C-alpha positions as CSV (number, residue, x, y, z in Angstrom):
1,X,-21.7,-23.9,33.9
2,X,-22.3,-22.3,30.5
3,X,-21.7,-24.1,27.2
4,X,-18.7,-21.9,26.7
5,X,-17.3,-22.9,30.0
6,X,-17.8,-26.6,29.2
7,X,-16.1,-26.1,25.8
8,X,-13.1,-24.6,27.5
9,X,-12.9,-27.4,30.1
10,X,-13.0,-29.9,27.2
11,X,-10.0,-28.2,25.5
12,X,-8.1,-28.3,28.8
13,X,-8.8,-32.0,29.4
14,X,-7.8,-32.7,25.8
15,X,-4.5,-30.8,26.0
16,X,-3.5,-32.4,29.3
17,X,-4.3,-35.9,28.2
18,X,-2.7,-35.4,24.8
19,X,0.5,-34.1,26.4
20,X,0.6,-37.1,28.8
21,X,0.2,-39.5,25.9
22,X,3.2,-37.9,24.1
23,X,5.4,-40.2,26.2
24,X,4.1,-43.3,24.3
25,X,6.1,-43.1,21.0
26,X,8.8,-45.1,19.2
27,X,12.3,-43.9,18.5
28,X,12.5,-41.1,15.9
29,X,14.3,-42.0,12.7
30,X,13.7,-38.9,10.5
31,X,12.8,-35.3,11.5
32,X,11.9,-32.1,9.7
33,X,14.3,-29.2,9.9
34,X,14.3,-27.2,13.2
35,X,13.3,-24.0,11.4
36,X,10.2,-25.6,9.9
37,X,9.2,-27.0,13.3
38,X,9.6,-23.5,14.9
39,X,7.4,-22.0,12.1
40,X,4.6,-24.5,12.9
41,X,4.9,-23.8,16.7
42,X,4.7,-20.1,16.0
43,X,1.6,-20.6,13.8
44,X,-0.1,-22.8,16.4
45,X,0.8,-20.3,19.2
46,X,-0.8,-17.5,17.1
47,X,-3.9,-19.6,16.3
48,X,-4.5,-20.8,19.8
49,X,-3.7,-17.4,21.2
50,X,-6.5,-15.9,19.1
51,X,-8.9,-18.8,19.6
52,X,-8.9,-18.8,23.4
53,X,-10.3,-15.9,25.4
54,X,-8.2,-13.7,27.6
55,X,-7.8,-14.9,31.2
56,X,-10.4,-12.5,32.7
57,X,-12.9,-13.3,30.0
58,X,-12.2,-17.0,30.3
59,X,-13.0,-17.0,34.0
60,X,-16.3,-15.3,33.3
61,X,-17.2,-17.8,30.6
62,X,-16.3,-20.7,32.9
63,X,-18.6,-19.4,35.6
64,X,-21.3,-18.1,33.4
65,X,-24.9,-19.2,33.6
66,X,-26.7,-21.3,31.0
67,X,-29.0,-18.6,29.6
68,X,-29.6,-18.9,25.8
69,X,-27.0,-21.6,25.4
70,X,-29.1,-24.3,23.6
71,X,-27.4,-24.1,20.2
72,X,-24.0,-23.7,21.9
73,X,-24.5,-27.0,23.7
74,X,-24.9,-28.6,20.3
75,X,-21.5,-27.2,19.3
76,X,-20.0,-28.6,22.5
77,X,-21.1,-32.0,21.2
78,X,-19.4,-31.3,17.9
79,X,-16.2,-30.2,19.8
80,X,-16.3,-33.4,21.9
81,X,-16.8,-35.4,18.7
82,X,-13.7,-33.7,17.1
83,X,-11.6,-34.7,20.1
84,X,-12.9,-38.2,20.1
85,X,-12.0,-38.5,16.4
86,X,-8.5,-37.2,17.0
87,X,-8.0,-39.6,20.0
88,X,-9.3,-42.5,17.8
89,X,-6.5,-41.6,15.3
90,X,-3.9,-41.2,18.0
91,X,-4.7,-44.6,19.6
92,X,-4.8,-46.2,16.1
93,X,-1.4,-44.8,15.3
94,X,0.1,-46.1,18.5
95,X,3.8,-45.5,18.9
96,X,4.1,-44.1,15.3
97,X,2.5,-40.9,16.4
98,X,4.5,-37.7,16.5
99,X,3.5,-34.1,17.3
100,X,6.1,-32.7,14.9
101,X,7.2,-33.8,11.5
102,X,9.0,-37.0,12.5
103,X,9.1,-40.6,11.2
104,X,9.4,-43.4,13.8
105,X,10.9,-46.9,13.8
106,X,8.7,-49.1,11.6
107,X,6.9,-46.2,10.0
108,X,4.4,-47.2,7.3
109,X,1.3,-45.9,5.7
110,X,-1.7,-46.5,7.9
111,X,-4.9,-47.0,5.9
112,X,-7.3,-48.5,8.5
113,X,-9.6,-47.0,11.2
114,X,-10.0,-43.2,10.9
115,X,-7.1,-43.2,8.3
116,X,-9.6,-44.9,6.0
117,X,-11.8,-41.8,6.2
118,X,-9.2,-39.0,6.0
119,X,-5.4,-39.0,5.7
120,X,-5.0,-36.6,8.6
121,X,-7.7,-37.4,11.1
122,X,-6.0,-35.8,14.1
123,X,-6.0,-32.5,12.2
124,X,-9.6,-33.1,11.1
125,X,-10.7,-33.5,14.7
126,X,-8.8,-30.5,15.9
127,X,-10.0,-28.3,13.1
128,X,-13.6,-29.3,13.9
129,X,-13.1,-28.7,17.6
130,X,-11.4,-25.3,17.0
131,X,-14.3,-24.1,14.8
132,X,-16.9,-25.4,17.3
133,X,-15.2,-23.4,20.1
134,X,-14.9,-20.3,17.8
135,X,-18.6,-20.4,17.1
136,X,-19.5,-21.0,20.7
137,X,-17.5,-17.9,21.8
138,X,-18.9,-16.0,18.8
139,X,-16.0,-13.5,18.9
140,X,-14.1,-12.3,15.8
141,X,-10.8,-13.0,17.5
142,X,-11.8,-16.6,18.1
143,X,-13.0,-17.0,14.5
144,X,-9.6,-15.6,13.3
145,X,-7.9,-18.1,15.5
146,X,-9.8,-21.0,13.9
147,X,-8.9,-19.7,10.5
148,X,-5.2,-19.5,11.4
149,X,-5.2,-23.0,12.9
150,X,-7.0,-24.5,9.8
151,X,-4.4,-22.9,7.5
152,X,-1.4,-24.1,9.7
153,X,-2.7,-27.6,9.9
154,X,-3.5,-27.8,6.2
155,X,0.1,-26.6,5.4
156,X,1.6,-29.0,7.9
157,X,-0.5,-31.9,6.5
158,X,0.8,-31.2,3.0
159,X,4.4,-31.0,4.2
160,X,4.1,-34.2,6.2
161,X,2.9,-35.9,3.0
162,X,5.9,-34.6,1.2
163,X,8.1,-36.2,3.9
164,X,6.3,-39.5,3.7
165,X,6.6,-39.7,-0.1
166,X,10.3,-38.8,0.1
167,X,11.0,-41.4,2.9
168,X,8.7,-44.2,2.1
169,X,8.5,-43.7,-1.7
170,X,5.7,-42.4,-3.8
171,X,4.4,-46.0,-4.5
172,X,3.7,-46.4,-0.8
173,X,1.7,-43.2,-0.5
174,X,0.2,-42.1,-3.8
175,X,-2.5,-44.8,-4.1
176,X,-3.6,-44.1,-0.6
177,X,-3.7,-40.4,-1.3
178,X,-5.8,-41.0,-4.4
179,X,-8.4,-43.0,-2.5
180,X,-8.7,-41.1,0.7
181,X,-9.3,-37.3,1.1
182,X,-6.8,-35.2,3.1
183,X,-9.0,-33.5,5.7
184,X,-12.7,-33.7,4.9
185,X,-14.3,-37.2,5.0
186,X,-16.1,-38.5,1.9
187,X,-15.0,-35.7,-0.4
188,X,-13.8,-38.0,-3.3
189,X,-16.9,-40.1,-3.0
190,X,-19.2,-37.0,-3.2
191,X,-17.1,-35.6,-6.1
192,X,-17.4,-39.0,-7.9
193,X,-21.1,-39.0,-7.3
194,X,-21.5,-35.6,-8.9
195,X,-19.6,-36.8,-12.0
196,X,-21.7,-39.9,-12.4
197,X,-24.3,-39.8,-15.2
């Protein structure tokens, strides 16, 4: 199997396991508007539609040989690491997780585990995995898909934070947001290091 084939199988395994885990959640107490949810679904559909190859091309990639795939296998490792990071966050959130903008019973700001590195580790992991697949496939369409997914997740992350502040109160979220970067780990620490004399 080629690296591209392995990368596509990893995405399939992630999607199936993630969907199955969706049953493990607490009761919803607050939801975003239906129109907003549909807009995110449309953005994700566009991004993933561009990222993944057409069915005929996908079959060829799955069955392809391992020719000059050395650097691509490194990106498969990055993709697997992105999925592992997202799953770490998903397990760490437990029953508070939601795929859409929803607050659950007992919702609170989580600051430990992967949430001590970034405020949206699931998105961080998925963005990393999406870019890894796009570079593995080396197709303009796949790269455009990674761009769309990154933009949609960044917008969704900002809107989720607005919902958290409105529901939990700014005092519960602003200090955390000041200490921990949104999507890229260690950014505030690096920025602080550059400002140091």
